[in-house]
N, C-alpha and C positions, 0 to 999 in steps of 0.2 A: 666244629662247624668249619667248613672250608671257606676260602676267601670270597668266592662268588656268592655263596649263601649269605655270608655275613653282610656283604655290601647290599644285596637285594633286601635283606631285612632292614637295614638302615634306611633304604630308599622308601620304605613304607611310611616313614615319619618325616621325610624331607623332600623338597622339590629337587634338590641337587646336592650331592655330597662334595666335600672339600678334601683334597689331598695336598699336603704340603711336602716340601723338599728341604732337607738339610745336608750339608757336607760334613761328614764325621771328622772331628778333630779341628774344625774351623769355626770360629777362631780358637776354640778349645773345647774339650769334652765337657768342661764345667758349664760353659755357655750353652753348648748343645743341650744339656740337661734342663736348663732354665727355659730355653726356647721350646723344647718339646712340651714342658709343663704348661707354658703359656698357650701353646697351640691346642693341646688336649682340653685344657680348662675352658677354652673358648669355642669348642665345638668342631674341631677338625675330626674327620672320620677315618683318616688313613695317613700314615707318614712314610715317605720314601726317604731312606737314609743312604746317602751316596758314600761308597767306599772310595777314597781318593785314588786317582790314577794320573799318571804324568801326561797323558795325551787324550783327554776326554773329548773325542771328536764331535759329539752331538751337542756340546755345551758352548755357550757364548762366553764373553769375557768375564762376567761376574762370577759364574760358577768355575770357569777355568782358573781364575786367580785363587778362589777358595780351595780348589784341589791342590794347586801348587803350594800354597801357604801351609795347608794341612800336612803335606808330605815333608815340607821343610821343617815343620815342628816335630817330625819323627813319628807320625801316626803309622801304626802297624795294623795288619788285618786282624791279628789277635785282639787288639784293642777295640776294633770295630765290632767284632763278634761278641766280646764281653759287654760292650755298651748296648748292643741290640738286645741281648738277654736281659740286661738290667731294665731297659725301657719296656720290653714286653711283659716283664713281671710286675711292673708298677702300674702301667696304663692299659685300660681295657679297650684298646682299639687295635686294628691290625697294623703291623709294621712290615715294611718291605725293604730289601736291600736293592740298590741300583749300583751297577758298576760296569766295567768293561771286561771282556772275556779273558784277556791276558792275566788279570788278577786271579780269577778262579782257576785258570789253567796252571799257573805257576804255584798256587797254593795246593792244588790237587783237587780235582772235582769231587771225588768221594768224600774226602775230609771236609771240604767246604760245605757240601750239602748236609752232611751228618751234623756238623757243628751249628749250621744255620737252623736246622730242624730243632736241635736241642735248645737253641736260643729262643725259639718261639716265633721265628720269622715266617710270615705267611706267603711271601711272593718275592720274585726276583725279576728285575728289569735289566737286561743286558743288550743294549741297542746295537752292538756291532757283531752279534752272533746270528747269522741266518740259520733258520731251522735245518736247512739241508746240510749244514756243517756241524750240527750239534746233537748227533744221535745219542751219545752217552749223557750229555747234559739233560736232554729231555727225558731220558729213561730215569735218571736219578731224581729229577724233579717229581716225576710220578711216584717213584718209590718212597720218597721222603714227604710227599704231599705238600710240596712248596710250589705255588703257582708260578709258571713261567709266563710273564706278561709280554705279549707280542704287540708290535707297533704297526699301525696303519699310517700312511702318509698321503698327502694330496696326489702324489705321483703313482700311488698303488692302483693297479687295475682292479676291477671287480673280482676277476678270477684270482688274483694274488691275495686279495683280502680274504676270500673264502679259504684259500690254502693256508694262510697264516692263522686264521681262526681255528683250523683243525689242530694246530700245535699248541695254541694258547690256552691258558686257564685263568680263572679269576676275573679278569676284565681285559678289555682291549684299550691300549693307549693310542689315541688318535692325535698326532701332532697337527697343530693348527695351520702350519704353513711350512714351506721349504726353509732350509737354513738351520740355524742353531738356536739355542735357548736365549731368552733375555729380551729380545726386541718385541715391542708391543705388536700384537696381531690385529688384522682387520677382519671384520665379520660381515662380508657382503653376500650377494647371491651365490657366488661360487663356493663360499664356505658352507652355506646351508645345503647346497647340492652335494658337497663332499661328505658332510655329516649324514645326509640321507643315504649315501652309498655305504658309509660305515655301518649304519644301523641295519641296512638290508643284508649285510654280510655276516652278521653275528647275532646270537641271542644273548651274549654276555653283556654286562654293563659296559658302557663306553665312557672313557675319561678323555678330556681334552686338555692338552698342555701346550707349552711354548707361547710365551707372551701374554698369559693371563695375569693382569696386574691390579684390577680394581673392581669395585662393586658393579659398575656398568658392564664389565666383561662377564661377570657371573650372571647377571640378569639376562644377557643375550643368550647364554647357554641353557637356561632353564627351558625344558621341553624338547631340547635338541640333544643334550648329553646327560649322562647320569652322574658324572663327577668332573669337577674342575680342578686342575692342578696348578698350584701356586709355587713357583720355584725361586727364580732370581729376585723377585720383588721382596721376599722376606729376608734374603741375605743382604740386599741393599739396606733394608730397614735396620737390621742388626748392626751393620757397618756404620750407619749414620747416627742412629739414635739409641742403640743398645737393645738388649734382649727384652727389656720391659715394654718396649713399643710394639712387640709382636702381638700380645694379647688383644689390645684395642683394635689393631688392624684386622685380626682374624674375626673379632666380634662384629666389626663392620661388614665384613664379607658375609658372615653368617646371617646377618639381618636381611641381606638381599636374597638368601637362599632358603630361608625357613618356610616350611609349609604352615599356613594359617591353621590355628587350632579351633575346632568346632566347640560351641558352647555346650 
């Protein structure tokens, strides 16, 4: 089953899906294992695993620091691929890699895609690769059946959204606002209009990220988006309270997004 099919199947049972984000190797792979377990056990539908990069241009200070600390700890791409394979073998949800294109380019596109496929990775998010500059990347993605996730932004025109949709697979990632990750987003009339444009441009599920932090944010997205993306907030939680705090936090978000069961 491909990523889009799997997400649509999950949506039959839930009002909105949850995708979470971890930075691999931060604070350690051992903590990553426990965080992933806590997330999956409490109803997360998809996990985005970031391969650390020295200049993560789309990320705010929380994720930037996590990237820098992971690299300082000696995290290698081979470690991330092995961890991805371990998680995909244990947990029955889709796992994605997120990173920046220089990582894949330096590793070698063909080798990276082949090993990601072998690891069971279902999708790739590479925010700094415009489709016009990624001919071999998108060809390999199709060959290896790994969904390239494209990104809509509030500044995207309707025409550009439709163009990006033609390259994307799996789902569309809609950033909630301009800027970088981490800062809480506001959900006013302009945001609703923006999500309406996103919905009109694609038949794929749409995910909303950047600044989604609590149960109220999830409730606002129900009926407007198919998946909410929680990133910096879980990293803050691990930093302040430890991995064990992630499960109750995710369970609380899931309460806001569960579809009522009929008698």
